[in-house]
N, C-alpha and C positions, 0 to 999 in steps of 0.2 A: 248695570250699565254705569261706568264711571262718568261722573258729572263732567269731567274735562273732555271726554271723547264722545259720549253718547247722550247729549242733552237736547237732541232735536227729534222731532217727529214731523210736525208741520213744516219745519224748515227743510227736512229731508225731501219732501215733495218738491219744494221750490228748487232745491239744489239739483234734484234729479232731472228737472225739465230740460236744461241745456244739453244733457247727455242724450236726450231722445232725438230721433230723426224728425224731420218735418212732418211726416205722416203720423207718427206717434204723438207728436205735440198737438196736432189737429184733433186727433181722436180724444186725447185727454181733455182738451178745451171743450169739445162737444159733450163729453160725459158730464163734466162739471156744470155746463150750461143747462143741460137737461135736469140734473139733480136740483140745481138752485131754482129753476122754474117750477119744478114739482113742489118743493117745499113752500115756495111763495104762494102758489095756488091753493095748496092744502090749508095754509094759514088763513087765507081769505074766504074759502068756501067749503072746506072740509074734504076729507079723503074720498068719500063715496061720490061726491059731486064733481070731482076732478077727473077729467078724461084724458086719454092719451092724445087726442086731437088738440085739446087745450094746451097740454104740456108742449106738444110739438110747436104750436103757434107761438107760445111764450118763449120757447128756446130758439125760435127761428130755424127749425128744421122740419123735415117731413115726418109723419107718423111712422113710416117704414124705417126711418133712421132711428127713432126712439126704440123701436122693437129690435133693431139690429144691435143696439148697445145694451138693452135691457129686455129680456124675454117677457117680463110681466111688469105691471105697475108696481107690484110689491118689491120687485128687485131694485127699483130706483131708490126706494126707501132703505133697503137693507144693505146695499153695497156701497163701498167707498174705494178710494185709491190707495189705501194704506197697507193692504196685504203684502204687496211686493216689498214695501219699505220695511215692514215689520220682519219679514223673512230675512231681508238683507241685514238688518240690525242684529237678528238672532245669530246669523252666521258670523258676525263680527265680534261677538262676545268672546271672552277668553276661552281657549279650547278646553281647559281643565275645570271650567265652571259647571256645576251640576245643571242638567237641563231645566229643572223646575226653577232654579234660581235665575238662570239666564232668561227664561220666559217672564219671571216676576219683574226683572229689571226692565226688559223691553216693554212689557205691557203697562207697567205703572208710569214710566216716564213718557211713553207714547200717548197714553190716555190723558195724562196731565196736560200735555201740550195741546191735544185735541180739544179737551174740555175748556181749557183756558181761552183758546182762540176761536173755537166753533161751538160754544156752549149752547146757543140757541138751536143749532141743528141737532146736536146730540140729544137735547131735551125733547125736541119735537119727534125725532126718530124713536126714542125709547117710549114716549107717550103713545105713539101710534102702535108700537109693538104690543102694548097692554090693551089698547082700546079696539084694535081692528083684528078680528079673527082671521081674515085672509092673510094678513101680514104674519101673524103668529104661525099659521099653517105653513106658509112659504118658508119661514125661518127654520122650522123643524125639518122641512123637506130638504132644504139646502145643506143643513148641518148633518143630515144623515150620511152624506158623502163627505168625509173629512177633507177639508181644504188641502190640496196637494202641496201648495207652497210651504206651509208650515210642516207638513209631514216630511217633505224632502229636506228641509233645513234641519229638522231634528234627527233624521236618519243620517245625514252627513256628519252631524256633531257626534253621534254615538257610534258611527261606523257600522250601522245596520242598513238593511235593505228597506226601502220605502214601504214594501208590503209586509214588513215584520209586524206581527200582531201587537206586540208590546208598544211599538212606536205609534201605531194607529189608535190603540186604546188610550194611551197617555195623551195624545193630541186631542182626541175626542173628549176626554175628561176635562182638559183645560178649557176647550172651547165651550163645552156644556156649562162649565162653571161660570164662564164669562157671560153666557146667555142668561143664566139665572140671576147673576148680579145685576145686569141691565134691567131685567124685569122687576126685580126687587126694588131697585133704586127708583124706577119710574112709578111703581105701585105705591111707594111711600112719598110721592110728590116731590121727588128729587131733593129731599131735605138732607139726606145723609151725604157723607163725603164718599164720592165714588171710588177714589183710590184706596181708601181704607177698606171698603167693601171688597175690592179686588184682592187686596192683601189678605183679608180674612178668608176669602174663598180658596186662595192658593195654599194658605196655611192648613185649611181643612183637608185639601187633597194630599198634602204632604204628611200630615199626622193622623189622618183618619177621623172618624166620628167618635169622640170620647164619651164614655158613660158617665 
């Protein structure tokens, strides 16, 4: 991602908002309100003690609205608004760039912005991934179905079908590596440089495990 053209991630979300219709902007605002309320309550009283009813009250919505946006409490912790942005950034990379390098640029610059501007949320999320079995289980469950946005972006870049096995295996490998990086980072008390860990993981995918 050239620094002159692809230096945003957090900024992209803000830039994208005016392009959304009124209904979509309201949905985005509601999702963010629910997520922020959840993290605030978890910080104050812990994950297990935090209920959907409390989250709904804090976000000023109904419990049914929370469930409409997030099927489970674990999903509130695990999801964010960046998948469409990351997919769009991936599509915007130079057409002749190798897929893994394109992903490296998008991930490292996107995560850099996210960690810089939302570090507390990132730290809390990854800490919960390590500490709460239900969140880890849900994370594994949701990753079992490779996210379609990234699959389709990579399929378009490579001229392949989204159902192509190589595309799906490659995407699953990248997302699995990112999951392990997050768990490793949190398990070591967030002391390491997250971007360096991501770079290391992607290099391992590229070169394999050396003897």
